[in-house]
C-alpha positions in Angstrom: -42.4 41.9 -0.6 -39.7 44.6 -0.9 -36.8 43.7 -3.1 -33.9 42.0 -1.2 -30.5 40.9 -2.5 -30.0 37.1 -2.8 -26.9 35.4 -1.6 -24.8 34.7 -4.7 -25.0 30.9 -4.0 -28.6 30.7 -3.0 -29.9 29.2 -6.3 -26.8 27.0 -6.6 -27.3 25.5 -3.1 -31.0 25.0 -3.8 -30.5 23.4 -7.2 -27.8 21.1 -5.7 -30.6 19.2 -3.9 -32.2 18.4 -7.3 -29.0 17.9 -9.3 -29.1 14.1 -9.4 -32.7 13.0 -10.0 -33.6 9.3 -10.1 -34.2 7.9 -13.6 -37.6 6.6 -14.7 -37.3 3.0 -15.8 -40.0 1.0 -17.4 -40.4 -2.7 -17.1 -39.4 -4.8 -19.0 -36.1 -3.1 -19.8 -32.3 -3.5 -19.4 -29.4 -1.4 -18.2 -25.6 -1.3 -18.4 -23.6 0.4 -15.7 -20.0 1.5 -15.7 -17.9 3.2 -13.0 -14.5 4.7 -13.9 -11.8 5.7 -11.5 -8.2 7.0 -12.1 -5.6 4.7 -10.7 -3.8 7.5 -8.9 -4.9 10.8 -7.3 -8.6 10.2 -8.2 -9.8 13.0 -5.8 -7.5 15.5 -7.4 -8.1 14.6 -11.0 -8.9 17.1 -13.8 -12.7 17.0 -14.0 -12.6 18.6 -17.4 -11.0 15.4 -18.8 -14.0 13.4 -17.5 -16.5 15.8 -19.2 -14.4 15.7 -22.4 -14.7 11.9 -22.4 -18.4 12.2 -21.9 -18.7 14.7 -24.8 -16.8 12.3 -27.0 -19.4 9.7 -26.4 -22.3 12.1 -26.9 -20.8 13.3 -30.2 -20.7 9.8 -31.5 -24.5 9.8 -31.3 -25.1 13.5 -32.0 -26.5 14.1 -28.6 -26.6 17.4 -26.7 -23.7 18.4 -24.5 -23.9 19.0 -20.7 -23.6 22.5 -19.3 -20.1 23.7 -18.5 -18.9 22.5 -15.1 -21.9 20.1 -14.8 -21.6 17.1 -12.5 -24.7 15.3 -13.8 -26.1 14.6 -17.2 -29.2 12.8 -18.5 -30.0 12.5 -22.2 -30.7 10.2 -25.1 -28.0 8.5 -27.2 -29.4 6.5 -30.1 -32.1 4.2 -28.7 -30.8 4.4 -25.2 -31.0 6.8 -22.3 -27.7 7.8 -20.6 -27.2 8.9 -17.1 -23.8 10.3 -16.2 -22.6 11.4 -12.8 -19.3 12.8 -11.5 -18.3 11.9 -7.9 -15.3 12.7 -5.7 -13.2 9.8 -7.0 -15.0 8.4 -9.9 -17.6 8.9 -12.7 -20.5 6.6 -13.5 -22.3 5.9 -16.8 -25.7 4.2 -16.8 -27.4 3.1 -20.0 -31.1 2.3 -20.1 -32.7 0.4 -23.0 -36.2 -0.7 -23.6 -37.1 -4.4 -23.8 -35.1 -7.4 -22.8 -32.3 -9.3 -24.6 -33.1 -12.7 -25.8 -30.3 -14.1 -23.7 -30.3 -12.9 -20.0 -27.5 -10.5 -19.2 -26.3 -10.3 -22.8 -23.1 -8.4 -22.9 -24.3 -6.8 -26.2 -26.1 -4.2 -24.1 -22.7 -3.0 -22.9 -21.4 -2.7 -26.4 -23.3 0.6 -26.8 -20.1 2.0 -25.3 -17.7 1.9 -28.3 -14.5 -0.1 -27.7 -12.3 2.8 -28.8 -14.0 5.1 -26.4 -13.5 2.6 -23.6 -9.8 2.3 -24.4 -9.4 6.1 -24.1 -11.2 6.3 -20.7 -9.4 8.6 -18.3 -9.1 5.9 -15.7 -9.7 2.2 -15.0 -13.0 0.3 -14.5 -13.8 0.1 -10.8 -17.0 -1.9 -11.6 -19.5 -2.6 -14.3 -22.8 -4.3 -14.2 -25.6 -5.6 -16.4 -29.1 -5.1 -15.0 -32.2 -7.0 -16.2 -35.6 -5.5 -15.2 -38.6 -7.9 -15.7 -42.3 -7.9 -14.7 -43.1 -10.8 -12.4 -46.5 -11.7 -10.9 -45.6 -14.9 -9.0 -42.7 -15.8 -6.8 -42.2 -19.2 -8.3 -41.0 -17.9 -11.6 -38.6 -15.5 -9.8 -37.1 -18.3 -7.8 -36.5 -20.5 -10.9 -34.8 -17.6 -12.8 -32.6 -16.7 -9.9 -31.5 -20.3 -9.6 -30.6 -20.4 -13.3 -28.9 -17.0 -13.4 -26.8 -16.8 -10.2 -24.5 -18.9 -8.1 -26.7 -20.3 -5.4 -24.0 -20.1 -2.7 -23.5 -16.4 -3.2 -27.0 -15.2 -4.3 -28.7 -12.5 -2.3 -32.4 -11.9 -3.0 -35.0 -9.9 -1.1 -38.4 -8.1 -1.4 -38.0 -4.4 -1.3 -40.1 -1.3 -0.9 -43.2 -3.0 0.4 -42.8 -6.0 -2.0 -43.2 -3.8 -5.0 -40.0 -5.4 -6.4 -37.8 -8.4 -5.9 -34.0 -7.8 -6.4 -31.3 -10.4 -6.8 -27.5 -10.6 -7.3 -24.6 -12.8 -6.5 -21.9 -10.1 -6.6 -19.7 -12.2 -8.9 -18.0 -11.1 -12.1 -19.2 -13.1 -15.1 -17.2 -14.2 -18.1 -17.7 -10.8 -19.8 -16.3 -8.9 -16.8 -19.6 -7.6 -15.4 -21.7 -7.9 -12.3 -25.2 -9.1 -12.7 -28.3 -7.7 -11.1 -32.0 -8.6 -11.6 -35.0 -6.6 -10.6 -38.5 -8.2 -10.8 -41.2 -5.5 -10.6 -44.9 -6.1 -9.9 -47.2 -5.2 -12.8 -48.5 -2.0 -11.3 -45.2 -0.5 -9.9 -44.5 3.1 -10.9 -41.5 3.6 -13.3 -39.9 6.1 -10.9 -39.9 3.6 -8.1 -38.2 1.1 -10.4 -35.7 3.7 -11.3 -34.9 4.4 -7.6 -34.4 0.7 -6.9 -32.1 0.3 -9.9 -30.2 3.3 -8.9 -29.8 2.0 -5.3 -28.5 -1.3 -6.6 -25.9 0.5 -8.7 -24.8 2.6 -5.8 -24.5 -0.4 -3.5 -22.2 -2.1 -6.0 -20.1 1.0 -6.7 -19.6 2.1 -3.1 -19.0 -1.5 -2.0 -16.2 -1.7 -4.6 -14.8 1.6 -3.6 -14.8 0.6 0.1 -13.0 -2.6 -0.7 -10.0 -0.5 -1.8 -9.4 0.3 1.8 -9.0 -3.5 2.5 -6.4 -3.7 -0.2 -4.6 -0.8 1.4 -4.9 -2.3 4.9 -3.4 -5.6 3.7 -0.5 -3.8 2.0 0.4 -2.2 5.3 0.8 -5.5 7.2 4.5 -6.0 6.6 5.7 -2.4 7.3 3.4 -2.2 10.3 4.8 -5.5 11.7 8.4 -4.3 11.1 7.7 -0.9 12.8 6.0 -2.7 15.7 9.0 -5.0 16.3 11.4 -2.1 16.2 9.2 -0.1 18.6 8.9 -3.0 21.0 12.7 -3.5 20.9 13.4 0.2 21.6 10.9 0.2 24.5 12.7 -2.8 26.0 16.1 -1.1 25.6 14.8 1.9 27.4 14.5 -0.2 30.6 18.1 -1.2 30.6 21.0 0.6 32.2 24.0 1.9 30.3 21.9 2.6 27.2 22.8 5.6 25.1 19.5 7.4 25.5 20.3 9.9 22.7 20.9 7.1 20.2 17.7 5.3 21.2 15.8 8.5 20.9 17.1 9.0 17.4 15.9 5.5 16.4 12.6 6.1 18.0 12.1 9.3 16.1 12.8 7.4 12.9 10.1 4.9 13.7 7.7 7.7 14.7 8.3 9.4 11.4 7.7 6.2 9.4 4.4 5.6 11.2 3.3 9.2 10.6 4.2 8.8 6.9 2.1 5.6 6.7 -0.8 7.4 8.4 -0.6 10.4 6.1 -0.6 8.2 3.0 -3.5 6.0 4.3 -5.6 8.6 6.0 -7.6 9.6 2.9 -8.2 6.0 1.8 -9.3 4.8 5.3 -11.5 7.9 5.7 -13.1 7.3 2.3 -13.6 3.6 3.1 -15.6 4.6 6.3 -17.7 7.0 4.3 -18.4 4.4 1.5 -19.3 1.8 4.0 -21.8 4.1 5.6 -23.4 4.8 2.2 -23.6 1.1 1.3 -25.5 0.4 4.6 -27.7 3.4 4.1 -28.6 2.4 0.5 -29.5 -1.1 1.7 -31.6 0.3 4.6 -33.7 2.5 2.3 -34.6 -0.5 0.2 -36.6 -1.8 3.3 -35.7 -5.4 2.6 -37.9 -8.4 3.5 -36.8 -12.1 3.2 -37.7 -13.9 0.0 -38.2 -17.7 0.2 -35.8 -18.0 3.2 -32.9 -16.7 1.2 -30.3 -14.3 2.5 -31.0 -10.6 1.9 -28.6 -8.0 0.6 -28.1 -6.8 4.1 -27.2 -10.3 5.3 -24.8 -10.8 2.4 -23.0 -7.6 3.3 -22.9 -8.6 7.0 -21.2 -11.9 6.2 -18.9 -10.8 3.3 -18.5 -7.1 3.4 -18.5 -6.2 7.1 -15.5 -8.3 8.0 -13.4 -6.5 5.4 -14.5 -3.2 6.8 -13.7 -4.3 10.4 -10.2 -5.2 9.1 -9.8 -1.7 7.7 -10.9 -0.1 11.0 -8.7 -2.4 13.0 -5.7 -1.5 10.9 -6.5 2.2 11.3 -6.8 1.9 15.1 -3.6 -0.2 15.3 -1.7 2.4 13.3 -3.0 5.2 15.5 -2.2 3.2 18.7 1.4 2.5 17.5 1.8 6.2 16.7 0.5 7.2 20.1 2.8 4.6 21.7 5.8 5.9 19.9 5.0 9.5 20.9 4.6 8.5 24.6 7.9 6.5 24.4 9.5 9.5 22.8 8.3 11.8 25.6 9.6 9.4 28.2 12.9 9.0 26.5 13.2 12.8 26.1 12.5 13.1 29.8 15.3 10.6 30.6 17.7 12.4 28.3 16.8 15.7 30.0 17.4 14.2 33.5 20.7 12.7 32.4 21.7 16.0 30.9 20.6 17.8 34.1 22.9 15.5 36.1 25.7 16.1 33.7 25.1 19.9 34.0 25.1 19.6 37.8 28.4 17.8 37.7 29.8 20.4 35.4 28.6 23.2 37.7 30.2 21.4 40.7 33.4 21.1 38.8 33.3 24.7 37.8 32.8 25.6 41.5 35.8 23.6 42.5 37.8 25.3 39.8 36.6 28.7 40.9 37.6 27.9 44.5 41.1 26.8 43.3 41.4 29.9 41.2 40.4 32.1 44.2 43.0 30.4 46.4 45.6 30.8 43.7 44.7 34.4 43.4 45.1 35.0 47.1 48.4 33.2 47.0 49.5 35.4 44.2 48.3 38.5 46.1 50.4 37.4 49.1 53.4 37.0 46.9 52.7 40.3 45.2 52.7 42.0 48.6 56.1 40.6 49.4 57.4 41.7 46.0 56.0 45.1 46.2 57.2 45.5 49.7 60.7 44.5 48.7 60.9 47.2 46.1 59.2 49.7 48.4 61.7 49.0 51.2 64.6 49.8 48.8 62.9 53.0 47.8 62.5 53.9 51.5 66.1 53.2 52.2 67.1 55.5 49.4 64.9 58.1 50.8 66.4 57.7 54.3 70.0 57.8 53.0 70.7 61.1 54.8 69.7 59.6 58.1 72.5 57.0 57.7 75.0 60.0 57.7 73.8 60.8 61.2 75.2 57.5 62.5 72.2 55.2 62.0 73.2 52.0 60.3 71.5 50.8 57.1 70.5 47.4 58.5 68.7 49.2 61.4 66.8 51.4 59.0 65.8 48.3 56.9 64.7 46.5 60.1 62.6 49.4 61.2 61.0 50.3 57.8 60.3 46.8 56.5 57.3 46.0 58.8 55.8 49.4 58.2 56.1 49.0 54.4 54.7 45.5 54.6 51.6 46.7 56.5 51.0 49.6 54.2 51.3 47.5 51.1 49.1 44.8 52.5 46.5 47.4 53.5 46.6 49.0 50.0 46.2 45.6 48.2 43.4 44.6 50.5 41.6 47.9 49.9 41.9 47.5 46.2 40.5 43.9 46.3 37.5 44.9 48.4 36.8 47.8 46.0 36.9 45.5 43.0 34.6 43.0 44.7 
């Protein structure tokens, strides 16, 4: 094949598909999971700080560092394996250790993360979990352990991936501050399949927790949305009345619209992220291919009863916000139309008044023109009499000359003024 230039991102794009491999997990074993998210501006955080925090942990165990700019790392720290991933809003740490603790869900597994290192974390814990992976041949032993380990009212348990594993959890935080997950693998299950299932459980918990942030945001908007709704309803009612100052109502309506747009702008990312996280939660549960275990509720049923209502609340709040904004915009358009109509009527009245004034000015101008004809004629007659002074010596009296010349002068002056006016027009 002749040489051809590769796109500069060809290998980067291809390698991205393999950047986050599933871990291989033997049974029996245990795992500790931690997800850290900055309290503010998580999506715009400095990712170098996250990598520096990871390197700090690796240096405590003399482990190799990740490549510069890496978003994924898998290596060995002490007797454990560490999987680190950087996501849009959070980073995750998963520790895998061989064997089982004597006491189920012993928090000592989590103690591999040094306390000082946890205190210096660039963010807050969004979730953490302890995972116990056992080998189980019969269902009776699984049922007994699940009953001992989890709260019966909340427990979700199901067979997954063609009954190769049974997974269980109650999604409650224990006294040590962790969620608890159990995975019971059949004796001949491949370690990669176990790793995929464990990874899916961690993802379900993480994205569920991230999605629930949207519910908190939706609840915090209840009071300001109710206030804006009352104000908007009042303004719409005022628009129907007569004698209302439309310009003042429009100003108040614009304030409400601006407030709603500000709320939407501040909530748009969180609500959009909540929708994306909800989709991921449902997808991760779907790929587990759940089957019912001993008549108990599955993970999917648990989410349908507990998680889906919260997501519907978020979607309802988002739709209500958008509907209120649209209503305010429509009301603003109507009110602006009313203001324009009122201003058009005022302009029409102003134009009519200006026409009347122009007509009066024209009449006044013509009156002044008539008076000016008389005044000019008066002076013109005197000039004519001076010019006809010699005729008076021939025996013609001055009053007779004035009587004869006055009409002629008046006609000439009127004709001259009228001609000038027509020329100007």
